[in-house]
PLY file of the C-alpha trace (Angstrom):
ply
format ascii 1.0
element vertex 172
property float x
property float y
property float z
element edge 171
property int vertex1
property int vertex2
end_header
-8.73 -26.03 27.98
-9.11 -25.11 24.52
-6.39 -26.66 22.40
-3.83 -25.04 19.86
-6.01 -24.45 16.60
-4.70 -23.22 13.88
-7.38 -20.94 11.74
-8.29 -21.84 8.40
-9.46 -19.81 5.68
-12.38 -22.05 5.20
-15.91 -20.26 6.37
-18.75 -22.31 7.64
-22.24 -20.71 6.63
-25.56 -21.13 8.75
-28.12 -22.03 7.52
-31.08 -19.79 7.49
-33.05 -21.73 9.76
-30.01 -23.16 11.82
-30.40 -21.91 15.75
-27.39 -22.23 17.69
-28.66 -23.05 21.72
-26.04 -22.69 24.49
-26.68 -22.06 28.63
-23.57 -21.39 30.96
-23.09 -20.68 34.26
-22.15 -17.45 35.67
-18.28 -18.08 34.93
-19.56 -18.78 31.11
-18.69 -22.98 31.21
-20.76 -24.46 29.29
-24.13 -26.60 30.58
-26.61 -27.48 26.95
-25.29 -27.02 23.68
-27.81 -27.98 21.40
-26.91 -30.24 18.60
-26.83 -27.68 15.64
-24.21 -26.06 17.92
-22.35 -29.43 18.42
-22.82 -29.93 14.50
-21.39 -26.19 13.68
-18.25 -26.37 15.79
-17.50 -29.87 15.28
-17.23 -30.99 19.21
-19.23 -33.85 20.57
-21.39 -32.80 23.89
-18.23 -34.47 26.33
-15.76 -31.63 24.56
-18.03 -28.70 25.52
-19.95 -29.22 28.91
-18.24 -27.43 31.42
-15.86 -26.01 29.34
-15.57 -22.11 28.96
-17.59 -20.66 26.02
-14.16 -19.55 24.62
-13.32 -22.85 23.19
-15.18 -20.93 19.73
-13.77 -18.24 20.53
-11.81 -17.35 16.93
-8.75 -15.42 17.72
-10.14 -12.67 14.94
-12.38 -11.36 17.85
-11.24 -8.14 19.66
-10.70 -8.01 23.51
-13.07 -6.01 24.14
-16.28 -7.22 22.46
-15.96 -9.72 25.14
-15.44 -7.25 27.84
-18.22 -5.71 26.23
-20.21 -8.54 26.55
-18.99 -9.38 29.57
-19.78 -5.75 31.14
-23.40 -5.94 29.81
-24.23 -9.21 31.77
-23.13 -8.36 34.91
-26.06 -5.23 34.85
-28.43 -8.29 34.51
-29.02 -6.89 30.78
-29.02 -8.87 27.82
-26.16 -8.87 24.71
-26.46 -8.37 20.89
-23.72 -8.97 18.87
-22.03 -10.19 16.19
-19.62 -12.89 16.70
-17.00 -14.60 14.07
-16.40 -18.24 16.26
-13.86 -21.20 15.50
-14.73 -25.06 15.02
-12.69 -27.56 16.49
-11.11 -27.65 12.67
-9.96 -24.26 12.43
-13.14 -23.32 9.95
-14.64 -20.06 11.32
-18.48 -19.50 11.28
-20.59 -15.94 12.07
-23.59 -15.70 14.07
-25.83 -12.98 15.39
-25.95 -13.49 18.93
-28.45 -12.82 21.94
-27.20 -13.47 25.73
-29.63 -13.09 28.24
-29.02 -13.75 32.16
-30.58 -17.34 33.30
-32.70 -16.60 36.27
-34.02 -19.02 39.04
-37.46 -19.32 40.36
-36.73 -16.79 42.84
-35.54 -14.75 39.94
-31.73 -15.14 40.98
-28.95 -14.68 37.97
-27.51 -18.31 37.73
-26.35 -18.35 34.33
-26.48 -17.30 30.65
-28.56 -18.63 27.62
-27.21 -17.71 24.34
-29.08 -18.29 20.84
-27.69 -17.24 17.82
-28.82 -17.29 14.06
-26.99 -16.58 11.00
-26.67 -13.20 10.41
-26.32 -11.07 7.42
-24.06 -10.73 5.17
-23.68 -6.77 5.14
-23.41 -7.01 8.79
-20.61 -9.20 8.59
-18.72 -7.07 6.34
-19.65 -3.82 8.74
-18.70 -5.35 11.95
-15.23 -6.81 10.79
-13.93 -3.93 9.34
-15.02 -2.74 13.17
-13.55 -5.66 14.63
-10.20 -5.02 12.80
-9.70 -1.74 14.12
-10.47 -2.86 17.63
-7.62 -5.16 16.89
-5.42 -2.67 15.62
-6.32 -0.36 19.26
-5.36 -3.03 21.88
-2.40 -3.87 19.47
-1.21 -0.46 20.26
-2.43 -0.16 24.06
-0.78 -3.48 25.08
-2.45 -6.56 26.84
-3.52 -4.94 30.01
-5.49 -1.59 28.36
-6.62 -3.79 24.94
-10.08 -4.33 26.09
-10.56 -1.15 27.59
-8.93 0.92 24.70
-10.76 -0.85 21.83
-14.28 -0.16 23.91
-13.61 3.07 23.91
-12.51 3.70 20.41
-16.02 1.80 19.48
-18.25 3.65 21.65
-16.10 7.38 20.38
-16.76 6.09 17.19
-20.38 5.78 17.03
-21.11 8.40 19.76
-19.74 10.56 16.45
-22.40 8.99 14.75
-24.94 9.51 16.83
-25.83 6.28 18.49
-25.28 3.94 20.85
-23.71 0.19 20.88
-27.45 -1.54 21.24
-28.55 0.78 18.51
-25.80 0.20 15.99
-25.98 -3.46 16.37
-29.61 -3.74 15.77
-29.65 -1.83 12.88
-27.17 -3.07 10.89
0 1
1 2
2 3
3 4
4 5
5 6
6 7
7 8
8 9
9 10
10 11
11 12
12 13
13 14
14 15
15 16
16 17
17 18
18 19
19 20
20 21
21 22
22 23
23 24
24 25
25 26
26 27
27 28
28 29
29 30
30 31
31 32
32 33
33 34
34 35
35 36
36 37
37 38
38 39
39 40
40 41
41 42
42 43
43 44
44 45
45 46
46 47
47 48
48 49
49 50
50 51
51 52
52 53
53 54
54 55
55 56
56 57
57 58
58 59
59 60
60 61
61 62
62 63
63 64
64 65
65 66
66 67
67 68
68 69
69 70
70 71
71 72
72 73
73 74
74 75
75 76
76 77
77 78
78 79
79 80
80 81
81 82
82 83
83 84
84 85
85 86
86 87
87 88
88 89
89 90
90 91
91 92
92 93
93 94
94 95
95 96
96 97
97 98
98 99
99 100
100 101
101 102
102 103
103 104
104 105
105 106
106 107
107 108
108 109
109 110
110 111
111 112
112 113
113 114
114 115
115 116
116 117
117 118
118 119
119 120
120 121
121 122
122 123
123 124
124 125
125 126
126 127
127 128
128 129
129 130
130 131
131 132
132 133
133 134
134 135
135 136
136 137
137 138
138 139
139 140
140 141
141 142
142 143
143 144
144 145
145 146
146 147
147 148
148 149
149 150
150 151
151 152
152 153
153 154
154 155
155 156
156 157
157 158
158 159
159 160
160 161
161 162
162 163
163 164
164 165
165 166
166 167
167 168
168 169
169 170
170 171
C-alpha cells in the first residue's frame, strides 16, 4: 500500500539516455522494475514488487488520465502519455510513457509492459496546463464522476482542435 508522502517541489530530471522499464500483472501490480526505475523513484526492489504501480502516482495527476490509460489497455491497445510521478521522498519526475499489453505464448494478455523516457520540456508545459484543467473539472464533478468528466473535457477540447488524443500526444 502507498504510504502518505508529502509532495515536495523538487524535480528529478531524467537523463537523455535513461529508460525506465517495468512490467505489471493484469491488476497493475509490479512484477519487474529495472534499476533506473528503482534509482529514480528511490524505492528498493522489495518495496516495488507485487505493489500497485500507483505507488509512484503524483497527486497532480488527474484521475481521468489513468482511466484513459486503463480503458485503452482493456481493449488491448498501446497507450502513450505524459505522466508526473512521485519518488519515495516526495520529489517528482516527468516521463513520456509507452504501455503495451504483455502476451504469453498463446497471445493472451497476461500483464503490461511499460517503457518511459525523458519527455520534451515543451510537451510538459503543454500537458501540465491540460492536467490542471482536468483536475479542476474533476473537483467540480465530484469523486464518482471525476474521471469521466475530465476525459470528456479533454476529448471535447481535442475535437475543437481537430485531433484525437493519440495524434495530439504524439505531436507535442
